[in-house]
VOVEX-881612 format. One record per residue (C-alpha): residue in three letters; x, y, z. Coordinates in steps of 0.5 Angstrom, whole numbers, padded with zeros to 4 digits, always signed. Example, Ala and Ser with C-alpha at 12.3 -4.5 7.8 and 13.67 -1.06 7.14 Angstrom:
BEGIN
ALA+0025-0009+0016
SER+0027-0002+0014
***
This chain:
BEGIN
UNK+0000+0000+0000
UNK+0003+0007-0002
UNK+0004+0012+0003
UNK+0000+0018+0002
UNK+0004+0025+0000
UNK+0003+0028+0006
UNK+0006+0023+0010
UNK+0012+0023+0005
UNK+0013+0031+0006
UNK+0013+0030+0013
UNK+0019+0025+0013
UNK+0023+0029+0008
UNK+0022+0035+0013
UNK+0024+0032+0019
UNK+0031+0029+0015
UNK+0032+0036+0013
UNK+0031+0040+0019
UNK+0036+0036+0024
UNK+0035+0038+0031
UNK+0041+0039+0035
UNK+0044+0033+0039
UNK+0042+0033+0046
UNK+0046+0037+0051
UNK+0049+0042+0046
UNK+0046+0049+0045
UNK+0047+0053+0039
UNK+0052+0058+0040
UNK+0050+0065+0042
UNK+0052+0072+0039
UNK+0056+0073+0045
UNK+0060+0066+0044
UNK+0061+0067+0037
UNK+0064+0074+0038
UNK+0068+0075+0044
UNK+0069+0081+0047
UNK+0076+0082+0044
UNK+0072+0082+0037
UNK+0067+0086+0039
UNK+0071+0092+0041
UNK+0076+0092+0035
UNK+0070+0092+0031
UNK+0067+0098+0034
UNK+0074+0102+0034
UNK+0074+0100+0027
UNK+0068+0104+0026
UNK+0069+0110+0031
UNK+0076+0111+0031
UNK+0078+0108+0024
UNK+0073+0111+0020
UNK+0071+0104+0017
UNK+0064+0104+0014
UNK+0059+0101+0018
UNK+0057+0096+0013
UNK+0064+0094+0011
UNK+0066+0092+0018
UNK+0059+0088+0019
UNK+0060+0084+0012
UNK+0067+0083+0014
UNK+0065+0080+0021
UNK+0059+0077+0018
UNK+0055+0080+0023
UNK+0048+0084+0022
UNK+0049+0091+0022
UNK+0043+0092+0027
UNK+0048+0088+0032
UNK+0054+0092+0030
UNK+0050+0099+0032
UNK+0048+0096+0039
UNK+0055+0094+0040
UNK+0057+0102+0038
UNK+0051+0104+0043
UNK+0054+0100+0048
UNK+0061+0103+0047
UNK+0059+0110+0047
UNK+0055+0109+0053
UNK+0060+0105+0058
UNK+0066+0105+0054
UNK+0071+0099+0054
UNK+0069+0097+0061
UNK+0062+0096+0059
UNK+0059+0089+0060
UNK+0059+0087+0052
UNK+0067+0088+0052
UNK+0069+0086+0059
UNK+0075+0081+0059
UNK+0078+0084+0053
UNK+0085+0083+0053
UNK+0089+0089+0051
UNK+0092+0089+0044
UNK+0099+0087+0043
UNK+0104+0092+0046
UNK+0101+0093+0052
UNK+0097+0100+0050
UNK+0090+0100+0047
UNK+0092+0106+0043
UNK+0097+0104+0040
UNK+0093+0098+0036
UNK+0088+0103+0035
UNK+0092+0108+0032
UNK+0096+0107+0025
UNK+0104+0108+0026
UNK+0104+0113+0021
UNK+0099+0117+0024
UNK+0102+0116+0031
UNK+0109+0118+0029
UNK+0106+0125+0025
UNK+0102+0127+0032
UNK+0109+0126+0036
UNK+0113+0130+0030
UNK+0108+0135+0030
UNK+0108+0136+0038
UNK+0115+0136+0038
UNK+0116+0141+0032
UNK+0111+0146+0035
UNK+0111+0145+0043
UNK+0105+0151+0044
UNK+0100+0147+0039
UNK+0094+0144+0043
UNK+0090+0138+0042
UNK+0085+0141+0037
UNK+0090+0144+0033
UNK+0094+0138+0032
UNK+0087+0134+0030
UNK+0086+0140+0025
UNK+0093+0140+0022
UNK+0092+0132+0021
UNK+0086+0132+0018
UNK+0087+0139+0013
UNK+0094+0138+0011
UNK+0096+0130+0012
UNK+0089+0127+0011
UNK+0090+0123+0017
UNK+0084+0122+0022
UNK+0085+0122+0030
UNK+0080+0124+0035
UNK+0083+0129+0040
UNK+0082+0124+0046
UNK+0087+0119+0042
UNK+0092+0125+0041
UNK+0092+0127+0048
UNK+0093+0119+0050
UNK+0098+0119+0045
UNK+0102+0125+0047
UNK+0101+0123+0055
UNK+0104+0116+0053
UNK+0110+0120+0050
UNK+0110+0124+0056
UNK+0110+0130+0051
UNK+0104+0134+0055
UNK+0106+0138+0061
UNK+0102+0137+0067
UNK+0099+0144+0070
UNK+0102+0146+0077
UNK+0096+0147+0082
UNK+0096+0154+0084
UNK+0097+0155+0091
UNK+0091+0157+0095
UNK+0092+0163+0099
UNK+0091+0163+0106
UNK+0086+0168+0108
UNK+0085+0168+0115
UNK+0080+0173+0116
UNK+0074+0175+0111
UNK+0075+0181+0106
UNK+0071+0187+0109
UNK+0071+0194+0107
UNK+0067+0200+0110
UNK+0068+0207+0110
UNK+0071+0211+0115
UNK+0066+0216+0117
UNK+0058+0217+0117
UNK+0055+0219+0110
UNK+0061+0218+0106
UNK+0057+0212+0103
UNK+0050+0210+0103
UNK+0048+0203+0100
UNK+0041+0202+0097
UNK+0037+0196+0094
UNK+0030+0193+0093
UNK+0028+0186+0096
UNK+0022+0183+0093
UNK+0017+0178+0096
UNK+0010+0176+0097
UNK+0005+0180+0101
UNK-0003+0179+0101
UNK-0002+0175+0095
UNK+0001+0180+0091
UNK+0009+0183+0090
UNK+0011+0187+0095
UNK+0018+0191+0095
UNK+0022+0193+0100
UNK+0027+0199+0098
UNK+0032+0201+0103
UNK+0038+0206+0104
UNK+0044+0204+0109
UNK+0050+0208+0111
UNK+0056+0204+0110
UNK+0060+0206+0116
UNK+0055+0205+0121
UNK+0051+0200+0118
UNK+0045+0204+0120
UNK+0039+0204+0116
UNK+0037+0211+0114
UNK+0031+0209+0110
UNK+0026+0203+0109
UNK+0019+0203+0106
UNK+0015+0198+0103
UNK+0012+0199+0096
UNK+0007+0196+0091
UNK+0011+0198+0085
UNK+0019+0198+0084
UNK+0019+0205+0080
UNK+0024+0210+0080
UNK+0019+0215+0083
UNK+0019+0210+0089
UNK+0027+0210+0090
UNK+0027+0218+0089
UNK+0022+0219+0094
UNK+0025+0215+0100
UNK+0032+0218+0098
UNK+0029+0225+0099
UNK+0026+0223+0106
UNK+0033+0220+0108
UNK+0037+0226+0106
UNK+0032+0231+0109
UNK+0033+0227+0116
UNK+0041+0225+0116
UNK+0044+0229+0110
UNK+0047+0228+0103
UNK+0052+0222+0103
UNK+0058+0223+0099
UNK+0057+0217+0095
UNK+0052+0212+0093
UNK+0053+0204+0092
UNK+0047+0201+0088
UNK+0046+0195+0083
UNK+0045+0197+0075
UNK+0037+0196+0076
UNK+0033+0201+0072
UNK+0031+0205+0078
UNK+0038+0207+0079
UNK+0042+0207+0073
UNK+0041+0207+0065
UNK+0045+0204+0060
UNK+0046+0211+0056
UNK+0046+0218+0059
UNK+0044+0220+0066
UNK+0038+0217+0070
UNK+0033+0221+0074
UNK+0036+0218+0081
UNK+0043+0220+0079
UNK+0041+0227+0078
UNK+0039+0227+0085
***
C-alpha cells in the first residue's frame, strides 16, 4: 500500500531539519563574537572610520547587531558588559593598536616641532594637511604616552585667615541701596532700603507695591532730609537706579 503524499512530505522535512544533539545548545552571539572581536569591530567604525556596513560584512554580523555594540561602547566605553574581559592589544597599549603607526608618528612629530600646539590644533592639521584622522582624545592619549604633555601645576591656595571686608571711614561717606521682592497678601511687595556703609544704620526703608524710579527717589529724599546727603551711593544696575545711556533720574539727585 502506497504512502500518502502528506506523510512523505513530513518524513522529508524531518530529515532536512535535523534537531541539535541533546545536551548541546546553539552558540549565542556572545559566544560567536568574543569581547575582543566586538571591541575591535566598534573601534574600526568609530576611530578607524571604516564604513559600518563594511565592518559588518567582514565580520559576518548583522548591521543592527553592530549598531547595538556601538551604542553600548558610546554609553559605557570599553569597560561595558559587552566588552568586559577583552585583553589589551599587542604591545600592552590599547591606543597603539587602534592608531596606525604613520598617524601616531605624525602626531608625535607635530607636537615636537610645535610645542605650543594644543590637542584640537593637531587634530585639525592632521585632517587638513595630511588627510589623517584621529580624535582629540586619541591624540591626548598618544601624547601622554610619549610624555609630551606637561602637567599643569596646581595653583597654591591663598591663606585667607579673615574674610575680606570694606567699609567707609565716616558716616554719610557712602550709602548703599537695594530692592527686596516678596509676596504679601497674594501680590508682589517691594522693600526699598538705604543703609549707611560706615555705621550699617538704615537711613530709609519702606514697602511699595511697585518698584519704580519714583518710589526710589521719594524714599531717598526723605532719608536725605533726615540724615543729610551722602558723598557716594552704591547700587546695582537696576532700571530704577541706572540707565545704559545718559543719566537716570535717580543719578541726577
